[in-house]
C-alpha positions in Angstrom: 15.6 -5.6 -50.5 14.3 -2.8 -52.6 13.2 -3.9 -56.3 10.5 -2.6 -59.0 10.5 -4.8 -61.7 8.5 -4.3 -65.1 5.8 -6.0 -66.3 6.4 -9.8 -65.8 5.7 -12.8 -68.3 4.1 -16.1 -66.6 4.0 -19.3 -67.6 1.0 -21.8 -68.5 0.7 -24.9 -66.3 -2.0 -27.8 -66.0 -3.6 -28.2 -62.7 -4.3 -31.0 -59.9 -6.4 -33.8 -60.0 -10.1 -32.9 -58.8 -12.0 -33.9 -56.0 -15.5 -32.8 -55.7 -18.3 -32.4 -53.0 -20.4 -30.1 -51.2 -20.4 -28.1 -47.9 -24.0 -26.7 -48.2 -26.2 -27.8 -45.6 -28.5 -25.3 -43.6 -27.3 -23.6 -40.1 -29.0 -21.6 -38.2 -27.4 -17.9 -38.1 -25.3 -17.0 -35.0 -25.4 -13.3 -33.9 -22.0 -11.6 -33.5 -22.2 -8.8 -31.7 -19.2 -6.6 -31.8 -17.1 -6.4 -28.6 -15.1 -3.5 -29.7 -13.1 -2.1 -32.4 -11.9 1.5 -33.2 -14.3 4.7 -31.8 -16.5 6.2 -34.0 -14.9 9.9 -33.9 -11.7 7.6 -35.1 -13.7 5.5 -37.8 -15.1 9.0 -38.9 -12.1 10.0 -39.9 -11.8 7.6 -42.8 -13.6 7.9 -45.8 -13.7 4.3 -47.2 -11.8 1.7 -45.0 -11.3 -1.7 -46.9 -8.8 -3.1 -44.6 -8.2 -3.0 -41.0 -5.8 -5.2 -39.2 -3.6 -5.4 -36.1 0.0 -5.7 -35.1 2.0 -7.9 -32.8 2.3 -4.6 -30.5 -1.9 -3.8 -31.0 -1.5 -0.8 -33.1 -4.3 -0.9 -35.7 -3.7 -0.6 -39.4 -6.3 0.9 -41.5 -6.4 1.1 -45.2 -8.5 4.4 -46.4 -9.6 3.3 -50.5 -10.8 7.0 -51.1 -8.4 8.9 -49.3 -5.4 6.5 -50.9 -3.6 6.3 -47.6 -2.5 3.7 -44.9 -3.2 4.8 -41.1 -2.2 3.4 -37.9 -3.9 3.9 -34.3 -2.0 3.7 -31.5 -3.2 0.8 -29.2 -4.9 3.0 -27.0 -6.8 4.3 -29.6 -6.7 7.9 -29.0 -4.1 9.2 -31.7 -4.2 8.3 -35.5 -1.5 8.7 -37.7 -0.3 8.5 -41.8 1.6 5.6 -42.6 1.5 6.1 -46.6 -0.1 8.8 -48.1 -1.3 9.3 -51.6 0.8 9.2 -54.8 2.3 7.3 -57.8 5.9 7.1 -56.4 7.7 4.2 -55.0 6.8 4.2 -51.2 3.3 5.9 -51.4 -0.5 4.5 -52.8 -2.5 5.1 -55.6 -6.5 3.5 -55.8 -5.4 1.0 -53.4 -6.9 -2.6 -53.5 -6.3 -4.5 -50.9 -4.1 -4.4 -47.3 -2.4 -7.4 -45.7 -0.2 -8.0 -42.9 2.1 -10.9 -42.2 2.5 -12.1 -38.6 5.9 -10.4 -38.2 4.6 -6.7 -39.0 5.3 -6.4 -42.4 2.5 -5.0 -44.1 1.4 -5.4 -48.0 -0.5 -3.0 -50.1 -1.6 -3.6 -53.5 -2.7 -0.6 -55.7 -2.5 0.5 -59.5 -1.0 3.7 -60.4 -1.8 4.5 -63.8 -3.6 1.4 -64.8 -0.4 -0.7 -63.7 -0.8 -3.3 -60.9 1.5 -2.8 -58.3 2.4 -4.6 -55.2 4.5 -2.7 -52.1 5.6 -4.0 -48.5 6.3 -1.7 -45.5 7.6 -1.8 -42.1 5.0 -0.1 -40.0 6.5 3.1 -39.9 6.0 3.1 -43.3 9.9 2.4 -44.6 9.6 0.5 -48.1 11.1 -2.4 -47.9 10.5 -3.4 -51.8 7.6 -3.8 -54.1 7.2 -4.5 -57.8 5.0 -4.4 -60.7 2.9 -7.4 -61.8 2.1 -7.7 -65.8 -0.3 -5.5 -67.3 -3.2 -6.8 -69.3 -6.8 -5.7 -69.7 -8.8 -8.4 -68.2 -12.2 -8.9 -67.0 -13.4 -6.7 -64.1 -14.6 -8.2 -61.1 -16.7 -5.1 -59.2 -18.3 -4.9 -55.9 -19.2 -1.1 -56.0 -16.4 1.3 -56.7 -13.9 -1.4 -55.8 -12.2 -3.7 -58.5 -11.3 -7.4 -56.7 -9.5 -8.9 -59.4 -5.7 -9.0 -60.2 -4.0 -7.3 -57.5 -6.9 -6.6 -55.7 -7.2 -10.7 -55.0 -3.6 -10.2 -53.3 -2.9 -12.1 -49.9 0.8 -12.6 -48.4 2.2 -15.2 -46.4 4.9 -13.2 -45.0 7.4 -14.3 -47.5 5.4 -14.8 -50.7 2.4 -12.9 -52.6 -0.6 -15.0 -53.9 -2.5 -13.7 -56.6 -5.5 -14.8 -58.9 -4.6 -14.2 -62.5 -6.9 -16.6 -64.4 -5.3 -15.0 -67.7 -2.0 -17.2 -67.2 -4.0 -20.3 -67.2 -4.1 -21.1 -63.7 -5.8 -20.2 -61.1 -3.6 -18.3 -59.1 0.5 -17.5 -59.0 2.7 -17.7 -56.1 5.2 -14.6 -56.3 8.5 -13.9 -54.2 9.2 -10.8 -52.6 11.1 -9.8 -55.8 8.3 -10.3 -58.1 9.4 -13.4 -59.9 6.4 -16.1 -60.3 7.8 -19.2 -58.4 4.7 -21.4 -59.5 1.2 -21.2 -60.6 -1.5 -23.2 -59.1 -4.8 -24.6 -60.1 -6.8 -25.4 -63.3 -9.7 -23.1 -64.6 -13.1 -24.4 -64.2 -15.3 -25.3 -67.1 -17.5 -22.2 -67.5 -19.8 -23.2 -70.2 -18.4 -19.4 -72.1 -14.9 -20.9 -73.2 -15.9 -19.4 -76.1 -16.2 -16.0 -74.3 -12.8 -15.5 -73.1 -13.6 -12.5 -71.3 -16.6 -14.3 -69.4 -14.7 -17.5 -68.6 -12.0 -15.2 -67.4 -14.5 -13.7 -64.8 -16.1 -16.8 -63.9 -12.6 -18.0 -62.7 -11.7 -14.8 -60.5 -11.8 -15.4 -57.2 -9.6 -15.3 -53.4 -6.3 -17.3 -53.1 -5.3 -18.2 -49.4 -2.7 -19.6 -47.2 -3.7 -22.0 -44.7 -1.8 -21.6 -41.6 -1.5 -25.4 -41.5 0.2 -25.7 -45.1 -1.5 -25.6 -48.5 -3.8 -23.3 -50.0 -7.8 -22.5 -50.5 -8.9 -20.9 -53.3 -12.5 -19.3 -53.1 -14.1 -18.7 -56.5 -16.5 -15.4 -56.0 -18.4 -15.3 -59.4 -20.5 -17.5 -60.6 -21.4 -20.8 -58.7 -19.5 -20.2 -55.5 -17.3 -23.0 -54.5 -14.0 -23.2 -52.7 -11.2 -25.7 -53.4 -8.7 -26.9 -50.9 -4.7 -27.7 -52.2 -1.7 -29.2 -50.6 1.8 -27.4 -50.0 2.6 -28.6 -53.5 0.1 -27.7 -55.0 -2.3 -30.7 -55.6 -5.9 -30.5 -55.5 -7.4 -31.9 -52.1 -11.4 -31.3 -52.8 -13.7 -29.2 -54.0 -16.7 -27.7 -52.2 -20.1 -25.6 -53.3 -20.7 -22.9 -50.9 -24.7 -23.1 -50.4 -27.2 -22.3 -48.2 -30.5 -20.4 -47.7 -28.7 -17.0 -47.7 -27.4 -17.6 -51.4 -30.1 -19.6 -52.9 -32.0 -16.3 -54.4 -28.9 -15.0 -56.0 -27.8 -18.2 -57.1 -31.2 -18.6 -58.6 -31.1 -15.8 -60.9 -27.5 -15.8 -61.9 -27.6 -14.3 -65.3 -26.4 -16.0 -68.8 -25.1 -12.3 -70.6 -23.3 -9.8 -68.8 -23.1 -6.1 -69.6 -19.9 -4.4 -71.0 -17.9 -1.5 -70.3 -15.4 0.1 -72.6 -12.2 0.3 -71.6 -9.5 3.0 -72.7 -8.1 0.9 -75.0 -11.7 0.7 -76.5 -12.3 -2.7 -75.7 -15.7 -3.8 -74.0 -15.3 -5.9 -71.1 -17.7 -7.6 -69.2 -18.8 -6.2 -65.5 -19.7 -9.4 -63.4 -20.9 -8.5 -59.9 -19.6 -11.5 -57.5 -21.4 -13.7 -54.9 -18.6 -13.8 -52.4 -17.3 -10.5 -51.0 -14.3 -11.6 -48.7 -12.5 -14.7 -47.2 -9.9 -15.4 -44.7 -8.2 -18.4 -42.9 -8.3 -18.4 -38.9 -5.4 -19.4 -37.1 -7.1 -22.8 -36.8 -7.4 -23.5 -40.4 -11.0 -22.7 -40.8 -12.3 -20.8 -43.8 -14.3 -17.8 -43.0 -16.5 -16.8 -46.5 -18.1 -13.4 -46.4 -21.3 -13.2 -48.9 -23.2 -10.6 -50.5 -25.9 -11.0 -48.0 -24.6 -9.6 -44.7 -23.9 -13.5 -43.6 -20.3 -15.7 -43.3 -19.9 -19.3 -43.6 -17.3 -21.1 -41.7 -15.9 -24.3 -42.9 -13.4 -27.2 -41.4 -10.5 -28.4 -42.5 -12.4 -31.0 -44.4 -14.4 -28.3 -46.0 -17.7 -29.1 -44.0 -19.8 -26.2 -43.2 -19.5 -25.8 -39.3 -21.2 -22.2 -38.6 -23.0 -19.8 -40.3 -22.8 -16.5 -38.8 -24.0 -12.5 -38.9 -21.3 -9.7 -37.8 -23.9 -7.2 -36.4 -22.3 -3.6 -35.5 -24.8 -0.6 -35.7 -26.3 -3.2 -37.7 -25.8 -6.3 -39.7 -22.4 -6.3 -41.8 -21.8 -7.6 -45.2 -17.9 -7.6 -44.6 -15.7 -6.5 -47.3 -12.3 -7.6 -45.2 -11.3 -10.2 -42.2 -8.5 -10.2 -40.5 -7.8 -12.6 -37.4 -5.5 -12.1 -34.6 -3.9 -14.4 -32.2 -6.1 -14.2 -29.7 -9.3 -15.4 -31.1 -10.9 -11.8 -32.7 -12.0 -11.1 -36.1 -11.2 -7.5 -37.5 -14.2 -6.5 -39.9 -14.3 -3.8 -42.7 -16.6 -1.8 -43.1 -16.9 0.1 -40.2 -13.5 -1.4 -38.1 -15.1 -3.6 -35.9 -14.1 -6.3 -33.6 -15.9 -9.3 -32.6 -14.8 -13.0 -30.7 -14.9 -16.0 -33.1 -15.8 -18.3 -30.2 -19.1 -17.3 -29.2 -22.5 -15.9 -30.9 -26.2 -15.8 -30.3 -28.7 -17.9 -32.7 
């Protein structure tokens, strides 16, 4: 079904009952050395890879932000083809922000042609299956270098629905069906102490919504004091945990109380708020992996307790900006398009 929708209206709903806790005990970092990935001569063809996934047939999919292009690499890792090319039309991509791949090999790409936030989904051959536009609204920018991580930059794909962080609706994230209709909204905005400055308040409620393979959802706050929340399948809050560790201490202690603003085309100055979390994903066993601004990743079990601190190492230590888990126990990471085993490491 192909359907592109005009900007959507959204309902404001209340969140669930809160539960709190901490999960910040110090664990020695395990070094995860790369066990493979794409060859250097292929990676060198990409300008800025921000997404790296693998289909059920072993084909690698890479999203190149700067080239506005989606590539596929054959299973033997010997040849590259273009799946999607630059353009604002349907079936093309412009200013892409995130790549997602479902278990049945449906590709979803979020982009922003003409400053309009869009989600499209495709077969691995590049055939457009459907897509829609999100409600367009000037919002605080959550930036990581040249990337904008909020709005469609936070998109994750369950295979049937899309999860997008949109705090301006009054909820932490929206679940959206494949035609662009908002099914429901989940989570209550956290208190920030900046409620009088709506832009900063919203910026402090930006993060990544993620589906748990065992049911329910996670939401990882990327700004301010980092936390994550677990929700059940009905959208009720199960628990909240702080993301803590010596790798983050100096960043949390030096959090500013004021933020610079950048004028938009509409003349509105919006706060530029850097994140302390770069990426997050849930592995097939339901463990949450949270990658930090420093080149470390914390791993949490189903109860929200920290069980590992890992450092991905390719040519150098990697601060991951995307994570993708395969069914056979590997994690694919950008930048660099490396692969790692999730089961072993050296302390």
